[in-house]
C-alpha positions, 0 to 999 in steps of 0.5 A: 465285289464281295457279296454277303450271304443272306441272314438265316432266320431261326424259326420261332418256337411255339409258346409254352403249353402249345406242344402238350400233345407231343407229350400225350403221344409219348404216354400213349405209346408207353401205355400201348406197350404196358397196359396189361400190367395195369389191367387188373387194378384199373379194370377188374378191381372195380368189377370185383367190388361190384360183383362181391358187394352188389350181387353177393352181399346185395341180396342180404342187404335188401332182405335185412331187418332194416330193409337195406337202402330205401327205395332202391336195390343195393346193387343199383345204389352201389354201382354209381358210387364205385364208378366215381370211387374207382376214378379217384383210385385210378387217378391217384395211382397214376399220379404218385410213383409215376410222377416221382419217376419223372424227376427222380428215377427215370427222369423223363421229365428232365429229358423232355425239358431238354427239348423245346418242350416247356414245363407246362407242356410236360404237365398238360401232356401227362394230365391229358394222358391220365384223363384218357386213362380215366375215360377208358376205365370209367367207360369200361366199368359203366358198359359192364354195369349196364350189361349186368343191369346194375345201372340203367337209364340214359341219365347214367350216361351223364355220370361218366363225365362226372366220374372222370371230373371227380378223378381229375379233381384228385389228380391235379393236387396229387400231381403237385404233391408227388412232384415235390417229394424226395422219396416214395414213403409218403405215398403209402401214407397218402393211400392208407390214411387218405385215399382208402378211408375216402373210398370206404366212408364217402358214400360208396357203400352206404349213405353218409348220413349213417356215419356218426354225427361228428364224422358225417361232414368230413367226407364232404370236404373232398370231391369224392362225396360230391362226385358219388352223390351226383353220379348216383342221382344221375343214375337213379334219375333223382338229380336236380339242377341246383344240387348238380350245380353245387356238386360240379362247382365244388369238384371243379374248384378242386381241379382248378386249384389243384392245377394251379398248385401242380403248375407251381410245384412243377416249375419249382422242382424242374426249373433250375 
């Protein structure tokens, strides 16, 4: 009498979005091999801004005819602004050409999708890596600013997660923008007429109320001015619960909407 072989069950695949840690592990391995190439832009550039503007130009600002920034040394005013601004700059740099390479040049996104990984895993894993990078660069800057005396007080420690959140509020919409591009020419425009003016005119180097009246509200439309203001209030001990909630809420809104747009754009570009 013939016997039938038992049926073999196929193990169920994890739900999409549950394997993003594997993508994060890939990015960490890549970063371990090439972190030196990004050390200058990520770690040294903000420190050069702090040294040149805070310690070389700062004494001239403080002793100027207008008296500098009322009630605070210029370097203490500047350091929290650079903390938030460098998170934006670093986050945007990691969210442009690298994302496009995943679909156009090196096509590692497509290679990942040939495995059991899903679009949400690919997106979450890459976002998690950028988040780790922002934590590392922001922590390094904050520690050195503490050592130099540019930032002091326990409240400044709370500025670290605010700076990282500010950076991620730019990362998610830029992910959505980058994955939808067909070439890299638009990134130069993004950096030149978008990111760099925000870096200069969102309160990093001087209060926004010194801008022309018609221009003053514009920086507040983006998360950077809110992140800089909150980081500075926390570092100087002038933060209030109400304003902190408003700043965090606006920053979080950008992050959430950007993530939704990134998810939509990734599916539209990567799913055939």
